[in-house]
Residue, then its C-alpha position, 0 to 999 in steps of 0.5 A: m713247251a709247245i702250244d696248240e692253236f688255243g694257247r694250251e700247253i702240249p707236254h712233249t717228250s724230247s730228249r734230255r738236252g733237246g731235239g736234234n734239229s734245234p739251233p746251236p747254243p749261245s756261246p759262253p759270255h766272254s769279256s767282250s759281252y760285258p761293258p768295259l769294267s773300267a767304264m763302270r769304275y770297278e777296276d779304276m777305283g783308287g786310280h788317278h783322276h781322269p776326265q773320262s772316269h770321273r765317278g762314272n755315270s751313276s744315273s746310267s747305273n741307276n737307269n741300268q735296270n730300265n735301259h741296260h740289257s733291255h732284251s730278255f733271254h727269251d728274245n733269242h731262240r732256245h738252244a737245244h742239242s741232239p742227245s748222246p746215243k746212250r741217252q737217246q729218247v723220243t725226239r720231237s721238233p723244237s717247240p715254238m718260242r713263248k715270251r715270258r710275262r715278267r723278266h727275271p731280275v738277273e737279266v738287268y746285270v748279264d746278257e746271257p744265261l749261264l750254260c750248264e756243263y753239257l751245253w758248254q762242252k757241246e758248244n766248245a766241240t762245235q767251235d772246234d769242229e769249225t776251225n781249220d786244220e791250219t789253226t789246229t795248234n792254236s785252237a788246241e792251246n786256246s781250248n786248253s786254257g779256256s775249256n775248263y768249265a769251272s773257270y768259265r763258271k767262276k768268271y761268269c759269277l765274277d762278272f755278275i757281281r761286278s756288274f751288280f756292284n757298279a749298278h748299285l754303287d751310289d744307292e743309299w742302302f748299298r753305301e750304308r751296308f758296305s761303307p765303313l763311314c756310312r755304317r758308323s753313321v747308321a749306328i749313331r742314328r740307331r742309338e739316338r732313336s733308342i734314346r728317344e724311344a726310352t725317353l717316351l717310355k719313361e714319360v708315359v709311366s711317370h705322367n700320372e697313375a692313370s697312364l701307368e695303369m693303362f700302360l700296364s694293362q696294355c703291356r700284358l701278354g698272357i691273353g692268348t687263346k688258340t683258335k679252332k682249325r677251320k673245317r669245311g662246312d663248319s661256319s663256327a670254326g675259326i673263332d676264339d673258344p668261348d669261356e665257361d660263361g659262354k662269352e667269346e674272348t677276343m685277343h686285342v693288340p697290346l699297344s704298349h708293345m707298339l713303336s711310337g708313331a705307329g698310329s700316325a704312320v703312312k705306308m709306302s710300298d715297292v719303293p725303288p732301291y735308288v730312292t733315298d730317305g731324304q728324297i722321300l722326306h722332301a716329297v712328303r713335305e711338299h704335300g704335308g703343309a705347315s704341320a709336316t715341316s718338322g717332326v716327320r721321320i722316314c722308317g724304311s725296311t732293310v733292302g736285301l732281306g726276305e727271300g732265300g733265308s732260313s726261318s731263323c733270325s739270320l738277317q742275311p738272306k741267301y739271295c734277294n730277287s727284289l730290291a724294293r722296300m717298304v717305307w713308313v712315313v711317321f708324322p708327329t700327330k694324327d692331324a698332320k697325317d690327315e692333312f698330308i692325305d687330304n693334300l695328296t688326294k687333291a693333287n691326285i684328283e687334279a692330275n686325274r690319278a684318283t679312283p673313279t668318283p662322282q662327277n660332281r666331286t672336285i675335292p675330297t670331302k669328309q662325306l666321301p671315302t678316301p681312295p685306297t691308294l694314292e700316287l706320290d711323285i718323288d724327285c730322285t735325280d742322282t746326287y752323284s751324276r755330275t760328269e755331264i756338267d763338271y766334265d773335267g773336275k774343274g768346272s768346265a763344260p762337256p764338249l758340244t754334240d750335234g750343235h746343242s748347247s752344254i747342259k747346266k743341270p743334271p737330267t731330272k729323274k722322277c719315280t712314282v710310289i704307291i701310298h696306302p692311306l687306309y692302312n692302319a698298322l695297329e689293326k694289321q699287327q700280326l699276333v702269334v700265340l705261343s705254345a703251352s710249354l713257353s707260357s707256363k709259370e715255370r717258364i715265365s720265371r726263367d724268361k724274366t731273368a733272361a730278359l732282364m740280363l739281355a736288356r741290361a747288357m744292351d742298355t750298357l752299350h746304348i742307353p744313358s743312365g736314368l732311361r734304362l730298364d731298371d729305371l723304368l721298372s722302378a718308376t712302374f712298380n712302387s715296391e717289391d711287393d707290386k712286382r709280379e713276375e709276369d708283369v716284369l717280364d711283359v715290361a721287359i719284352a716291350y722295352l726290348r722291342r721298342v727301344h732295342l728293336f729286339s724280339f724276345y720270343n724270336a731271339c733276334g733283332a732288327q736293323r730298322e724300324g721298318d722291319v718291325m712295323s712291316g711284320l714281314y720279318p721275324t721281329g714284326p709279330i707280337h707273341l702272346r702267351l697262352k692263357d691257362a697254360d698250366k691247366i692245358l699241360e696238366k690236361m695233356e699229361g692226364e690224357a697221355g696217362g702219365v704221371a706229372p714229372t717234377g723238378d728236373a724231369a719237368a724241365g726236361a719234359t718241356k724241352d721241345m724244339l721251340v724251347m730249345r731254339l729260344d734258349e739258344g737264341i737268347a744265349k747267343a744274343l746275350e753273349e754278343s751283347q756282353s762281349r761288346i760291353g768293355s769296348e770303347k766304341a759300342d756302336v761299331d767295332e774297332k776296325t770299322d771305326e778306324l776305316a771310318k776315320e780314314i775316310e773322313q780324312m780323305e773327305d777333308k782332303s778332297k774338299k780342299t782340293w775340290m774348292h781349289d780346283h773350282g776357283l779362278l784367281d784374277a790378277d787383282g786378287r779377286a776370285r771367280c767361280s769356275f763352273h761354266f754356268c756360274r762364273k760369279l766374281f768375288k772379292d777374295k777366295t774366302f767369299l768364293h769358298k762360301h759360295l761353292l759350299k752354299k750354291h754347289p754343294e751337290y758337286l762336292v758330295a759327288e767328289q767326296a763319294k769317291c773316297h768310299d769306293n775302294f773300301m766298299m769294293q773290299a767289303w763287297e769282295t769279302e762278303e760271303v752272303r751278298p744281296l744278289p738275285q739268283i742267276l739263270v742256268d740254261c739246262g736245255s729245252r727240256f729243263g729250261f732256265v733253272p735259278v741258282t744262288v751265287t754264294g761264297c767270297d769267291p763267287d761260284v754256283v753249282d751246276p743244277e743240270p746233273e741233279i735234275h737229270a738224275k731225278e728225271e731219269e729216276r722218275i721215268k724209271r719209276l713210272e716204267e716200273e709202275e706201268r710194268e706192275r700194272y700190266q702184270q697185275r692186269n694179266a694175272n687178273y685175266h688168267k684168274n678170271q678165265r680159270n674161274d669161268y672154266h671151273a664154273g663150266n662156262m668154258p669149253e673142254n679144250y680150255s684146260n689143256s691149252n691153258e694149263a700147258n701154256p699159261k702165257a698163251g693168254g687163256n682160252q684160244n677160242s675166246g677171241f681175246v688178243d693181248v695187244d702188248d704180247m702180239k706176235d708177227e705171223k707170216v701168211e703165204i698167198n698162192f694164185d697159181n690154181v685160182d680161176v678168175p671169172m671174166p666179167p660179162t660183156k656189156k651190150k651196146k645201147k642204141k642212141k636215141k635220135k633227137l627230134l628237131 
């Protein structure tokens, strides 16, 4: 879109595909446009070991987002084409280029946008016209083999997902999702976390009567109240409705539903995807002091959740334009958290990073507030980037370049993350009030039965006997008379949320603690039941003038969309949990467990080979480390192996990581919904770049240009029709006014004949009105034969005055 000298946008009405004077479109991306896939280790997986393809260069793949394809699509000229004669519209000169403020995420992985079918056909037609007559046969054969737009589109999508795979092959989140062995390890850690949380709950209710009463009071959910909708000019809107005594009731967070450690957690935002939990923990311990040496755990959100997904509980999104995640550092005590924040604040002040403070302040004090944000440096040197040091896989140094000596360490890489020390998870917890139909007493009885069945099915899979929900209920309620249905339901919902990370009223579960603590996912909010829901339902039925139904009719009356969605979600979750009760491996399915065992065997074999390749035996039986920067000598191979495992374990990890590649590639190719960013389709200068989603096991996209063009043509047609109707209405009103004036006696006598005989003439001809939309061309003949042109009179000459000397 063009801009004027003040930077304002000027809307233009160019043709469908752009102006006719625009430069030609970019050529379709061929295989030569991408880096060789063998160099990115996608096609060489499972092949023989070669020095040049030793694990690839993962540091370059991690730095790919900053260095590789650093140019933007908009750095090139926008390519527009002259429209077809049938669709010719008002054309204008191409608008000047504008640089976007932010790059699209897909530009990291591809060089050029995907062309729409129209631009692609125009490009192929242009290339065919430039070919010589001598090569007509060859060009025709090439066009027949590569002119299929569907094959071009699929090849583009395939190259895109391969580039994404190579860029994130060594990221921790990517391996935990697609490596069978890592998936099993994650499932085991989740089970251990569930057992730890169940143990804490059992200790709380078994401590003493006071703690038990506090646990029950902070567990009740029937405290929800509907707030008034804020209206313009109403200062009292938005607060809770007052009760009968005139006192305002406020909703508090039920603390028994919060995860353990939420009060002593520190929030990190926008953590890059290549940063691991171990690297974050190492950086936190550097500033945490003695209290952070043990008991600190990292709770990160799941990478690849959020955009494109439906509002249901499906944890697989359709696309993911941002791979950044949110991380929570949970400290064992609140004092350990405060110590970490104080030490980090001092480090930020010494590095001139803290917010502006008084000149006399050198260290943080209790009198001055803590800054809202702090910066934490994390050493995220890639663990798998070892080709620069272990060049041939046997400890030799890489060849010298430009006379520089060989490096002894992998290149150091650091990143800075933002920490929010003032963020309180308890205060920021999101509360959602349920509808009256979900809060009625009849609904409570059915929900209690469903929650108990769901918790028992999940406990059978993960929780040992003695820590399950039935044991918790037995310790909470001394007798059956003390068990109120509402209290039992609330305890069961809190147990499901804290132990199994399952949101009952959303009927979905979370993969990580960070998904629950962040509040950005369906499992985050805590649902409160509406107070006095039965009275509200009776009032609504009375206002409707109906008779209150009973029995099955009452159950059917409350079947709104929320109730139906909740019932379907709970039934699905219960069926899934019960189907896994009889399996031997409750953490993962049998196929994943078999693949994980196969990877473990490959890792053991790779470990033996690696230790054998990195040891040199002398003639006297002594062993020497083969790394070019070490070369230590040992008595025998036993001591050498201990040295390799103690001093150079990172190189072994890099070698064992190659055992996962083939399995990850197979899982990646068979995945239907991948955490990919949307790609951009070039639809010409008129419609610009349109983001579309890559879907399916066989990656493909839908060309959005025909649909956009159809909508645009429909919009133009609608505008023309509206303009035509406005013109007809305006013309009709004018004739009506003229007739009214004539009957009122304000018009001449000859108006009636002319107006009635020819109503399209525009009314009274003597009125001087001319309709600019209905003008006619009139020819006027001018004859100058008998025209006397008067001659101008002759001018008298003036005498010049003589100048006096």
